[in-house]
C-alpha positions as CSV (number, residue, x, y, z in Angstrom):
1,X,70.8,23.7,-36.2
2,X,70.8,23.8,-40.0
3,X,67.1,23.4,-40.4
4,X,66.5,26.8,-38.8
5,X,68.6,28.6,-41.3
6,X,66.8,29.7,-44.5
7,X,69.5,32.0,-46.0
8,X,71.9,29.9,-48.2
9,X,74.8,32.3,-47.4
10,X,74.2,31.8,-43.6
11,X,73.9,28.1,-44.1
12,X,77.2,27.9,-46.0
13,X,78.9,30.0,-43.3
14,X,77.8,27.6,-40.6
15,X,78.9,24.6,-42.6
16,X,82.3,26.1,-43.1
17,X,82.6,27.0,-39.5
18,X,81.8,23.5,-38.4
19,X,84.3,22.0,-40.9
20,X,87.0,24.4,-39.5
21,X,86.1,23.4,-35.9
22,X,86.6,19.7,-36.8
23,X,89.9,20.5,-38.6
24,X,91.1,22.5,-35.6
25,X,90.2,19.6,-33.3
26,X,92.2,17.2,-35.5
27,X,95.2,19.5,-35.6
28,X,95.3,20.1,-31.8
29,X,94.3,16.7,-30.5
30,X,95.5,14.4,-33.3
31,X,93.7,11.4,-34.7
32,X,95.8,8.5,-33.3
33,X,94.4,5.7,-31.3
34,X,95.5,2.1,-30.3
35,X,96.0,0.3,-33.6
36,X,95.9,3.4,-35.8
37,X,99.1,2.5,-37.5
38,X,98.0,-1.0,-38.4
39,X,97.5,-2.0,-42.0
40,X,96.0,-5.5,-42.8
41,X,98.1,-7.5,-45.2
42,X,95.0,-8.6,-47.1
43,X,91.8,-6.5,-46.7
44,X,89.8,-9.2,-48.4
45,X,90.7,-11.7,-45.7
46,X,91.4,-9.4,-42.8
47,X,89.4,-11.4,-40.2
48,X,91.4,-14.5,-41.2
49,X,94.5,-12.4,-40.7
50,X,93.6,-11.6,-37.2
51,X,93.0,-15.3,-36.3
52,X,89.4,-16.5,-36.2
53,X,90.1,-18.4,-33.0
54,X,90.9,-15.2,-31.2
55,X,88.4,-12.7,-32.7
56,X,85.3,-12.5,-30.5
57,X,82.3,-11.0,-32.2
58,X,81.8,-8.2,-29.7
59,X,85.4,-7.1,-30.0
60,X,85.1,-6.4,-33.7
61,X,84.9,-2.8,-34.9
62,X,82.8,-3.5,-38.0
63,X,83.6,-1.3,-41.0
64,X,80.3,-0.7,-42.6
65,X,78.7,1.2,-45.5
66,X,75.6,3.4,-45.5
67,X,73.1,2.9,-48.3
68,X,75.4,0.2,-49.5
69,X,73.9,-0.8,-52.9
70,X,73.6,2.6,-54.5
71,X,76.6,2.4,-56.9
72,X,74.2,2.2,-60.0
73,X,71.2,4.0,-58.6
74,X,69.1,6.4,-60.7
75,X,70.2,7.9,-64.0
76,X,73.9,8.7,-64.4
77,X,74.8,12.4,-64.2
78,X,71.1,13.2,-63.6
79,X,69.5,11.6,-60.5
80,X,72.4,9.4,-59.5
81,X,74.4,12.1,-57.7
82,X,71.3,12.8,-55.5
83,X,71.2,9.3,-54.1
84,X,74.5,7.6,-54.7
85,X,76.3,6.9,-51.4
86,X,78.7,4.3,-52.7
87,X,80.8,4.0,-55.9
88,X,81.7,0.4,-55.4
89,X,79.5,-2.8,-55.8
90,X,78.8,-4.9,-52.8
91,X,81.4,-7.4,-54.0
92,X,84.0,-4.7,-54.4
93,X,83.2,-3.3,-50.9
94,X,83.6,-6.8,-49.4
95,X,87.0,-7.2,-51.1
96,X,88.0,-3.8,-49.8
97,X,87.1,-4.9,-46.3
98,X,83.6,-3.7,-45.5
99,X,81.7,-6.2,-43.3
100,X,78.3,-4.5,-42.6
101,X,75.9,-3.5,-45.3
102,X,72.8,-1.4,-45.3
103,X,70.4,-2.5,-48.1
104,X,67.1,-0.8,-48.7
105,X,64.4,-2.5,-50.8
106,X,60.8,-1.9,-52.0
107,X,57.9,-4.2,-52.8
108,X,59.2,-5.4,-56.2
109,X,62.6,-6.3,-54.6
110,X,64.4,-3.5,-56.3
111,X,67.1,-1.9,-54.2
112,X,66.2,1.8,-53.6
113,X,67.2,5.0,-51.8
114,X,64.1,7.1,-51.3
115,X,62.1,7.1,-54.6
116,X,65.1,6.2,-56.8
117,X,65.8,2.6,-57.7
118,X,68.6,0.4,-58.9
119,X,69.1,-3.3,-59.5
120,X,67.2,-6.2,-58.0
121,X,68.3,-7.4,-54.6
122,X,69.4,-10.6,-56.3
123,X,72.5,-8.7,-57.4
124,X,73.4,-8.1,-53.8
125,X,72.9,-11.7,-52.9
126,X,75.0,-13.0,-55.7
127,X,77.8,-10.6,-54.8
128,X,77.7,-11.9,-51.2
129,X,77.7,-15.5,-52.3
130,X,80.7,-14.8,-54.7
131,X,82.7,-13.3,-51.9
132,X,81.9,-16.1,-49.5
133,X,82.9,-18.7,-52.0
134,X,86.3,-17.0,-52.3
135,X,87.0,-16.7,-48.6
136,X,86.9,-19.0,-45.6
137,X,86.6,-17.0,-42.4
138,X,85.1,-13.6,-43.2
139,X,81.8,-13.0,-41.3
140,X,79.4,-10.2,-42.5
141,X,76.4,-8.4,-41.1
142,X,73.7,-8.0,-43.8
143,X,71.0,-5.5,-42.8
144,X,68.1,-5.5,-45.3
145,X,65.2,-3.2,-44.6
146,X,62.1,-2.0,-46.4
147,X,62.7,1.7,-47.4
148,X,60.7,4.4,-45.6
149,X,57.4,4.9,-47.3
150,X,57.6,1.6,-49.2
151,X,55.8,-1.7,-48.8
152,X,57.5,-4.9,-47.8
153,X,58.4,-7.4,-50.6
154,X,56.0,-10.4,-50.3
155,X,57.5,-13.4,-48.5
156,X,60.8,-11.7,-48.3
157,X,61.9,-13.6,-45.2
158,X,61.5,-16.9,-47.0
159,X,63.4,-15.5,-50.0
160,X,66.4,-14.6,-47.8
161,X,66.3,-18.0,-46.0
162,X,66.2,-19.8,-49.3
163,X,69.0,-17.8,-50.9
164,X,71.4,-17.6,-47.9
165,X,70.3,-20.4,-45.6
166,X,73.5,-22.4,-45.7
167,X,75.5,-19.3,-44.5
168,X,73.0,-17.9,-42.0
169,X,74.0,-17.6,-38.3
170,X,70.9,-18.3,-36.2
171,X,69.5,-15.4,-34.0
172,X,71.1,-16.1,-30.7
173,X,72.3,-13.8,-27.9
174,X,75.3,-16.1,-27.3
175,X,76.7,-15.2,-30.7
176,X,78.2,-11.9,-29.3
177,X,80.5,-13.8,-27.0
178,X,81.7,-16.4,-29.5
179,X,84.8,-16.3,-31.7
180,X,84.5,-16.3,-35.5
181,X,85.9,-19.9,-35.4
182,X,83.0,-21.0,-33.3
183,X,80.5,-19.6,-35.8
184,X,82.0,-21.2,-38.9
185,X,81.0,-22.5,-41.4
186,X,78.0,-20.1,-40.9
187,X,79.1,-16.6,-41.9
188,X,76.1,-14.2,-42.2
189,X,74.2,-12.3,-39.5
190,X,71.2,-11.2,-41.6
191,X,69.0,-8.6,-40.0
192,X,65.6,-8.3,-41.7
193,X,63.7,-5.1,-40.9
194,X,60.2,-5.1,-42.5
195,X,58.0,-2.1,-42.1
196,X,54.6,-3.9,-41.8
197,X,55.3,-7.6,-41.9
198,X,56.1,-9.6,-38.7
199,X,59.6,-9.3,-37.3
200,X,61.8,-12.4,-37.4
201,X,61.1,-14.8,-34.6
202,X,63.5,-15.6,-31.8
203,X,65.9,-18.4,-32.6
204,X,65.2,-18.3,-36.4
205,X,67.6,-17.8,-39.3
206,X,67.0,-14.1,-39.5
207,X,67.7,-11.4,-36.8
208,X,65.1,-8.8,-35.8
209,X,65.5,-5.1,-35.7
210,X,66.2,-5.0,-32.0
211,X,69.6,-6.5,-32.7
212,X,70.9,-3.6,-34.8
213,X,70.4,-0.1,-33.3
214,X,71.5,3.4,-34.1
215,X,70.5,7.1,-33.5
216,X,70.2,8.8,-36.8
217,X,70.3,12.6,-37.0
218,X,69.4,14.1,-40.3
219,X,71.8,17.0,-40.8
220,X,74.3,18.4,-43.3
221,X,76.3,20.0,-40.6
222,X,79.5,17.9,-39.9
223,X,80.3,19.0,-36.3
224,X,76.6,18.7,-35.4
225,X,76.6,15.1,-36.6
226,X,80.0,14.4,-35.0
227,X,78.7,15.6,-31.6
228,X,75.4,13.7,-31.9
229,X,77.3,10.5,-32.7
230,X,79.5,11.1,-29.6
231,X,76.5,11.8,-27.3
232,X,74.5,8.7,-28.4
233,X,77.5,6.4,-28.4
234,X,78.6,7.5,-24.9
235,X,75.2,6.4,-23.6
236,X,75.5,2.8,-24.8
237,X,76.7,0.0,-22.6
238,X,80.2,-1.5,-23.3
239,X,80.2,-4.0,-26.1
240,X,80.9,-6.9,-23.7
241,X,77.7,-6.3,-21.7
242,X,75.1,-5.8,-24.5
243,X,73.3,-8.2,-26.8
244,X,72.8,-6.0,-29.8
245,X,74.9,-4.2,-32.4
246,X,75.1,-0.5,-32.2
247,X,76.1,1.6,-35.3
248,X,77.6,5.0,-35.6
249,X,77.6,6.6,-39.1
250,X,80.3,9.0,-40.2
251,X,77.9,10.7,-42.7
252,X,76.0,13.9,-43.2
253,X,72.9,14.3,-45.5
254,X,71.8,16.8,-48.1
255,X,68.8,18.9,-47.0
256,X,65.8,19.9,-49.1
257,X,66.5,23.6,-48.5
258,X,70.2,23.4,-49.2
259,X,71.9,24.7,-52.4
260,X,73.9,21.5,-52.6
261,X,71.8,18.4,-53.1
262,X,74.4,15.9,-54.3
263,X,75.5,13.3,-51.7
264,X,79.3,13.2,-52.4
265,X,80.2,16.9,-51.8
266,X,78.0,17.0,-48.7
267,X,79.2,13.8,-47.1
268,X,82.8,14.9,-47.8
269,X,82.4,17.5,-45.1
270,X,82.7,14.7,-42.4
271,X,84.4,11.8,-44.1
272,X,88.0,13.0,-43.5
273,X,87.3,12.9,-39.7
274,X,86.6,9.2,-39.2
275,X,89.9,8.6,-37.4
276,X,89.4,11.8,-35.4
277,X,86.1,10.3,-34.2
278,X,87.8,7.1,-33.1
279,X,90.5,9.0,-31.3
280,X,88.0,11.2,-29.5
281,X,86.2,8.1,-28.2
282,X,89.4,7.2,-26.4
283,X,90.0,10.8,-25.2
284,X,86.5,10.8,-23.7
285,X,86.8,7.3,-22.3
286,X,84.0,5.5,-24.0
287,X,86.0,3.5,-26.6
288,X,84.5,0.3,-25.2
289,X,81.1,1.3,-26.7
290,X,82.4,1.3,-30.3
291,X,81.1,-1.5,-32.5
292,X,79.9,-0.6,-36.0
293,X,81.3,2.3,-37.8
294,X,79.8,3.1,-41.2
295,X,80.5,5.6,-44.0
296,X,79.5,6.8,-47.4
297,X,82.0,6.1,-50.3
298,X,84.1,3.7,-48.3
299,X,87.9,3.8,-48.8
300,X,90.9,1.7,-47.7
301,X,91.9,4.1,-44.9
302,X,88.5,3.8,-43.2
303,X,88.7,0.0,-43.3
304,X,92.3,0.1,-41.9
305,X,91.2,2.3,-39.0
306,X,88.5,-0.2,-38.0
307,X,90.6,-3.2,-38.5
308,X,93.5,-1.6,-36.6
309,X,91.4,-0.9,-33.6
310,X,90.0,-4.4,-33.7
311,X,93.5,-5.8,-33.7
312,X,94.4,-3.7,-30.7
313,X,91.4,-5.0,-28.8
314,X,92.4,-8.6,-29.5
315,X,95.9,-7.8,-28.3
316,X,94.6,-6.3,-25.1
317,X,95.9,-2.8,-26.1
318,X,92.5,-1.1,-26.4
């Protein structure tokens, strides 16, 4: 593991060895999977393009973003590279096709990543509302959590309900088995994860933390993260037999003892292997566990991979 290596030269050698191992795996096994050649005609409306009457919630491979609202975090060219995980605004990500968002807040309702802050969460809400006003059948998962080490914003649950109430899908286990058409005109599954305040109550407008799970591993080593993702995903129940969302993140993280602290060059070690991960899920026969797939610095190809697999599931080909 990277944490046990103190010599920067040794660390770099291990990083390069892991990247080569992923590259070799991709070259020998390929990165194709059912739907891998699919490209949506309109990424902004890709759920509409797949037919809302046929798309069941638990069939969707949700393209998501990690630390979603960090496009303007910190000071440009100074602290921003240390915490920026996305270059696009929430609205731009939605238009690109992202449908799950990871928003971190602190007590004053500023979006943050660790100790660095950016705009008020109102900016996120307005971006979401703008997108929903321009589309008809796109459903999103909005995860908002209090950042580690921070205090919960006061009365934040009421704020979310007041701002998004007309769009919010009630917390309900039956949602996983419904089509998008059956959810409309409601279009947001909002998961609120406070650190100290009470969790959202059953049946309410907001969803509690138990409905969105993952197994985060803090590493800058790409193959180590890849294998960890595989291990934890393989232990999940198939999507049609569980009543929660499970997320896998195709990301790695800068470490305090590493010579490279900027997010972009570190996460670029694993980002090219998103399609390989999906392909390997099929090779290892746990493709039915896939549900949410998130990334840093989301791009069109990542969205297309998730939408293509979703389309194959709907067609009964995956």
